[in-house]
GURO-947434 format. One record per residue (C-alpha): residue in three letters; x, y, z. Coordinates in Angstrom, 3 decimals. Example, Ala and Ser with C-alpha at 12.3 -4.5 7.8 and 13.67 -1.06 7.14 Angstrom:
% residues 2
+---------+----------+----------+----------+
: residuo :       xx :       yy :       zz :
+---------+----------+----------+----------+
:     ALA :   12.300 :   -4.500 :    7.800 :
:     SER :   13.670 :   -1.060 :    7.140 :
+---------+----------+----------+----------+
END
This chain:
% residues 113
+---------+----------+----------+----------+
: residuo :       xx :       yy :       zz :
+---------+----------+----------+----------+
:     MET :  -16.513 :  -20.960 :   -9.131 :
:     PHE :  -19.606 :  -19.115 :   -8.790 :
:     ASP :  -20.395 :  -16.886 :  -11.464 :
:     LEU :  -21.250 :  -13.089 :   -9.291 :
:     LYS :  -23.184 :  -10.624 :  -11.593 :
:     ASP :  -23.498 :   -7.983 :   -8.938 :
:     ILE :  -22.132 :   -7.172 :   -6.129 :
:     GLY :  -25.565 :   -7.353 :   -4.098 :
:     GLU :  -25.217 :   -4.854 :   -0.960 :
:     VAL :  -22.522 :   -3.022 :   -0.923 :
:     VAL :  -20.555 :   -2.134 :    2.209 :
:     ALA :  -17.620 :    0.303 :    1.884 :
:     GLU :  -16.432 :    1.438 :   -1.115 :
:     ARG :  -12.728 :    3.563 :   -1.723 :
:     ASN :  -12.201 :    6.306 :   -4.700 :
:     LEU :   -8.410 :    6.293 :   -6.012 :
:     TYR :   -7.257 :    8.533 :   -9.130 :
:     LEU :   -3.791 :    8.405 :  -11.243 :
:     GLU :   -1.308 :   10.866 :  -10.724 :
:     GLY :   -1.265 :   13.345 :  -12.850 :
:     GLN :   -5.146 :   12.106 :  -13.444 :
:     PRO :   -7.315 :   13.857 :  -11.173 :
:     GLN :  -10.710 :   13.335 :  -13.475 :
:     ALA :   -9.369 :    9.372 :  -13.637 :
:     ARG :  -11.110 :    8.183 :  -10.618 :
:     ILE :  -11.006 :    4.538 :   -9.925 :
:     LYS :  -13.485 :    2.578 :   -7.322 :
:     VAL :  -13.144 :    0.142 :   -4.945 :
:     LEU :  -16.955 :   -1.282 :   -3.150 :
:     LEU :  -16.605 :   -3.830 :   -1.158 :
:     GLY :  -20.122 :   -6.390 :   -0.818 :
:     ARG :  -21.825 :   -7.981 :    1.633 :
:     PRO :  -19.862 :  -11.388 :    2.307 :
:     GLN :  -22.148 :  -14.178 :    2.042 :
:     ARG :  -22.574 :  -17.607 :    3.448 :
:     ARG :  -23.212 :  -20.061 :    0.613 :
:     PRO :  -23.344 :  -24.196 :   -0.149 :
:     ALA :  -19.985 :  -26.062 :   -0.699 :
:     PRO :  -19.776 :  -29.543 :   -3.119 :
:     SER :  -19.195 :  -30.769 :    0.293 :
:     ASN :  -22.190 :  -30.023 :    1.941 :
:     GLU :  -21.299 :  -27.969 :    4.094 :
:     GLU :  -21.492 :  -23.601 :    3.930 :
:     PHE :  -18.753 :  -21.270 :    3.542 :
:     SER :  -18.669 :  -17.564 :    2.818 :
:     LEU :  -18.060 :  -15.441 :    0.299 :
:     CYS :  -16.785 :  -12.361 :   -0.185 :
:     PRO :  -17.898 :  -10.013 :   -3.633 :
:     TYR :  -15.762 :   -7.095 :   -4.852 :
:     GLN :  -15.183 :   -5.081 :   -7.832 :
:     ILE :  -12.820 :   -2.319 :   -8.989 :
:     VAL :  -14.341 :    0.047 :  -11.356 :
:     GLY :  -12.591 :    2.674 :  -13.993 :
:     ILE :   -9.636 :    0.358 :  -14.893 :
:     GLY :   -8.688 :   -3.259 :  -16.160 :
:     ASP :  -11.602 :   -5.659 :  -15.850 :
:     GLU :  -14.570 :   -4.235 :  -14.201 :
:     GLY :  -16.180 :   -7.607 :  -13.761 :
:     VAL :  -17.220 :   -8.826 :   -9.521 :
:     LYS :  -14.874 :  -11.413 :   -7.652 :
:     ALA :  -14.732 :  -13.007 :   -4.096 :
:     ALA :  -12.778 :  -14.589 :   -2.118 :
:     GLY :  -13.906 :  -16.879 :   -0.272 :
:     GLY :  -13.365 :  -18.288 :    3.027 :
:     VAL :  -14.828 :  -20.375 :    6.108 :
:     ASP :  -16.896 :  -17.225 :    7.749 :
:     SER :  -17.303 :  -14.407 :    6.806 :
:     PHE :  -14.081 :  -12.662 :    8.779 :
:     GLN :  -11.951 :  -14.681 :    6.243 :
:     ALA :  -13.829 :  -13.811 :    3.788 :
:     LEU :  -13.529 :  -10.376 :    4.704 :
:     GLN :   -9.361 :  -10.339 :    4.757 :
:     LEU :   -8.990 :  -12.182 :    1.785 :
:     ALA :  -11.201 :   -9.491 :   -0.317 :
:     LEU :   -9.162 :   -7.198 :    0.898 :
:     GLU :   -6.157 :   -8.948 :    0.197 :
:     MET :   -7.010 :   -9.469 :   -3.434 :
:     ILE :   -7.860 :   -5.881 :   -3.972 :
:     GLY :   -4.420 :   -5.439 :   -2.908 :
:     ALA :   -2.972 :   -7.223 :   -4.741 :
:     GLU :   -4.924 :   -6.680 :   -7.703 :
:     LEU :   -4.323 :   -2.638 :   -7.004 :
:     TYR :   -0.756 :   -2.873 :   -6.006 :
:     LEU :    0.736 :   -5.315 :   -8.382 :
:     LYS :   -1.648 :   -5.537 :  -11.265 :
:     TYR :   -2.056 :   -1.960 :  -11.774 :
:     GLY :    0.305 :   -0.359 :   -9.991 :
:     ILE :    3.035 :   -2.091 :  -12.137 :
:     GLU :    0.715 :   -1.801 :  -15.216 :
:     HIS :    0.409 :    2.532 :  -14.339 :
:     GLY :    3.480 :    2.641 :  -13.066 :
:     HIS :    2.784 :    2.660 :   -9.399 :
:     LYS :    0.495 :    6.129 :  -10.219 :
:     LEU :   -2.148 :    4.926 :   -8.419 :
:     ARG :   -3.553 :    7.313 :   -5.552 :
:     TRP :   -5.777 :    7.073 :   -2.629 :
:     GLU :   -6.639 :   10.815 :   -1.056 :
:     ALA :   -5.133 :    9.754 :    2.678 :
:     GLY :   -2.384 :    7.791 :    1.613 :
:     LYS :    1.170 :    8.398 :    1.430 :
:     GLY :    3.607 :    7.329 :   -1.682 :
:     THR :    2.463 :    4.431 :   -2.861 :
:     ASP :    0.198 :    3.384 :   -0.090 :
:     LEU :   -3.433 :    3.057 :   -1.091 :
:     GLY :   -4.388 :    1.343 :    2.557 :
:     PHE :   -5.369 :   -2.150 :    1.248 :
:     PRO :   -2.700 :   -5.226 :    2.932 :
:     VAL :   -0.913 :   -6.701 :    0.540 :
:     PRO :   -0.707 :  -11.118 :    1.002 :
:     ALA :    2.463 :  -11.925 :    2.901 :
:     ASP :    5.272 :  -12.288 :    1.375 :
:     PRO :    5.970 :  -16.308 :    1.296 :
:     SER :    9.755 :  -16.197 :    1.411 :
+---------+----------+----------+----------+
END
């Protein structure tokens, strides 16, 4: 596990809010994917992200065999965290200015069933 103290260079961000509480801003930050050494003497990519303004504000990351996979997985992890964890916790009242209903504009992992 990598200890990420900061997100590094931010390449994308999105603002969300809680319905009925427009002053409660939630910011989703996506960092630039980075190449990292792996224990197997190979390299992999790590894409950091951070959700600020709700819950655990620590920097998290998704790993992939290349930067595209790390980026895709980071977006899915953000979607899962927002929809499942914070959506349920806050009664699905998270909103995005361009979304309709509960659409926050992030993909969620496919249902394995």
